N, C-alpha and C positions, 0 to 999 in steps of 0.2 A: 704548882709547883713551876712549871711550866710558865701560865699564863702569870705568875707574879715576875718571874724573871724578865720576861718579856716586857711588863709593865716598868721595872727598872731600866730597862735599858731604852724606853722612849719617854722617859723622865728626865728633864732637862736639873741638873744639880751643879753646885760650885763647887769646885776644887779650887786646890791654893796652890800659887807658881811656887817653888823651893829653890828652885835653880834655872837659871838661864845662861846656854852656853852658846860660845860662837863655831861655828862650821863653816863658813867662808865667809865672803863679804855681805853678802845678800841673805843666807840661812843662817837661823838661829834653832837650836834645841832646845826646848821647854819641860823642864822637867815637873809634874804635877801629883801634888796629893788629892787623893780623890777618897774621900771618907767612905761612901757607898758603890766601890768600882764592884761591880759581879764578874770581872773577869774577863779576860780576851783571847782569841787566835790569832797567829800571827799572821797578817794580810787584813786583819778589818781595820774600817775607819770610826772615827767617831764625828759629831758636829761640834761645832763651836760658836757662840752666839756674842754678839757684842750688842749693847744698849748705848744708845746715846744718850746725852742731858735731855734731848727733846721729847725721848721715847722712839726713836727711830732706830728698829732693828736691824742688823745685817746678821747672817748665819754662812756657815763655808765647812765642807768637810775637809778632813786630812787624816791620813794615816796615821795609824801608830806606829810610832818607832822603834819600840821597846816587845819584848817578850812578856809575857804573861808569869810570873813566880810566884803573885800573892803577899802579902805583908811580910816582913821578915823571912822571905824565900821560903815560906810555907804554900802549899796550894789548895785549889777549891775554898779560900774562904774570902771575904768581904773588905774591902778597902784594900787600896795599894797605891804603889808610885806607879806612874806611867811616864812616856814619853812622846813628844811630839815633834818632829821638825819641821818646821817652815820657811820656805823661800819667798823673800818677797815679789810680790807682783806689782809691776808699774801700774799707778791708778786704781790698785785695788782698794776696796772698801776693809777688806779685813786683816790680810796679811802685816800690811805696814806698821798696823800696830801691835802684830803680835811682834814682828822682828825686832820694831823700831823704840816700842814704848813700854811695854809689857816687861816690869821688873819683879824679882823674888819678892813673896810677899803679897802681890797682887792677888784679887781674886779672878776666876774664868769660867763662865758658865758653858757646860759640857754636855753632850746626850750621847749614847753608846754604850756598848760598841755597835757596830752595824756592819752588815755583809757575811754570807756565806760560802760564797763560789771561789773568791779569791784569797783563798786561805791553806797554808801548811797544817796540819794536825798531826800532833805524836801520835808515831805508830805507824802514818802512813807510809805506803809500801813504795819503792823503787828510788832512783837516784832524784836528783832535784836541779833544774837548770835555773836559772835568772838571769833576766837581761833587763836591765834598766837605762833609762837615761834620762840624765840629771837629777832633780827630785823625787824621779819613781822609784831609785833606789830605796827611800824613806821604808816602805813594806818589806822590801828585800833585805834588808837590813832586821828588821825583826825576827823574818824567817831564820835567817841565818842564827841570829840569838836562840832563839826556841829549839833547834835541831842541834847545837852545840852538844857534844859528847855523845849522840845517838849514834852515832856510826853511819849515817846517811850522808851517802857523797853528796855534794854540792857545787856547783859552779856558777859562778856571778861574772858576766860581762858587763860591765858599768861603763856607758858612752857618756863622757864629758868634754867639754869645750877646750880647757885647758887644766896644767895642774890644779892652780888657785880654786877651781869652780870643784875641785872633788869634797865633798861629803862624807864624814866620817872617817878620815886619813887614817888615823890612830886605830880605830875598832877595826876597819878592814884589813889593818896589819895583824893586827892579835888574831883576827878570824882565821885570815891566810897561813896562820902557823900551824892551822891542825893538818894532819894529814887527810882529813876527808873534806877539804874544803879547796877550792881553786878563786882566785882572783884575777880576771885580766880586765885591765883599764882599756879602755877606748878612746883618744883623742882627737876630736875634729876639727880643732882650730891650730891648736897648739901642743906641743908634745914637749918634754921636758928630754935634757940633753941624754944622750943616747936610745931614747928610744926612736926607732928607723921610721915608723909609720903612725901616719896622720891622715885620718879619712874617718866616714862612718861602718857602721857595722853594715857589712854586706856578706855575700853567698859564701865568700873565700873564709871569712872570720869564721862562718856560723859553722862550714865542714871543718875549721882546723880546731874550734875550742868547745862548740856545744858535744852535749852528749849525743850519739848516734839515734839514728829513728828506731832502732831495735834493742835500745838500751833498756827501753821501759821506764823513761824519765818522764816525769809531771813539769810543765815550763811556765814559768810564770815571766808575764812580760809588762813591764811597767814605766808611764811616761806620756810627754805629750802624743797626742791622737797620731798625726802623722809618724811619728816615731814605732810607737806601738802596733799600725796598721802594716808599716813597712817591716817592720820584723816578723810579725807574724804570716805574713806572705812568704818571706823566706824560709820559715821553717815547713809550711806546709810544702812549698816547692821543690825543698831536701827531703821530705819524705815523712815528714812526722805527721801525726794522726793530730787535726785539729782538735778532738775532742781531747788530747793532751795536751793543750795550748790554752792557759787561762792567762786574761790580759785584763788590765785596767788600766786605764786612761784620763788624761784629763787637758783643759786648754781647750 
């Protein structure tokens, strides 16, 4: 059974785009119907492959933006609707097509899920600290969805340049309405009226909003490589055990 599941994850299959949602000027969420999806853990990613008319192929990895519930809300079954959120990369080979061209009804070749370290599992003990930069919030949103209703204390520190670059504005508001979830936006370039602070995540913010080293939290940090390295170093300097800090980076 295990070998069969691995083969399914490594095999390319064709999904169908059922919906495209605008998140920001440069980011879109793609809702995919995947007939033979084996299920996934929050935090995993998949590969997307595009094939040009001349046969040239390009593939990229993208974090899965949604929690796994299975078809019609059941668990442990094959087939599902999953979501990807893609931010356009200037001069990119894959992301401009996914953001600007792909539409409902189009096919999309995918493979996965992939990854077993940067994941949140149901029943996992302890609170969860999430720290994301830009589109690094994508797998963290899946974790928030997966843990909803579980009673797991979760905190999200989300670094963005300005208000209009916040991905999942409405989703984050709804998730933050839970007593178990705290969401803090950190603006680095321009803040909305009434927000007193503009700047990057630093030691002061970590001390003020993150779980303490003794709280037993698992921390997930995702974003561009410089952001992830800076935040991970801040956490370790604050006394957090490096073994409890899981990172995923891009760029």
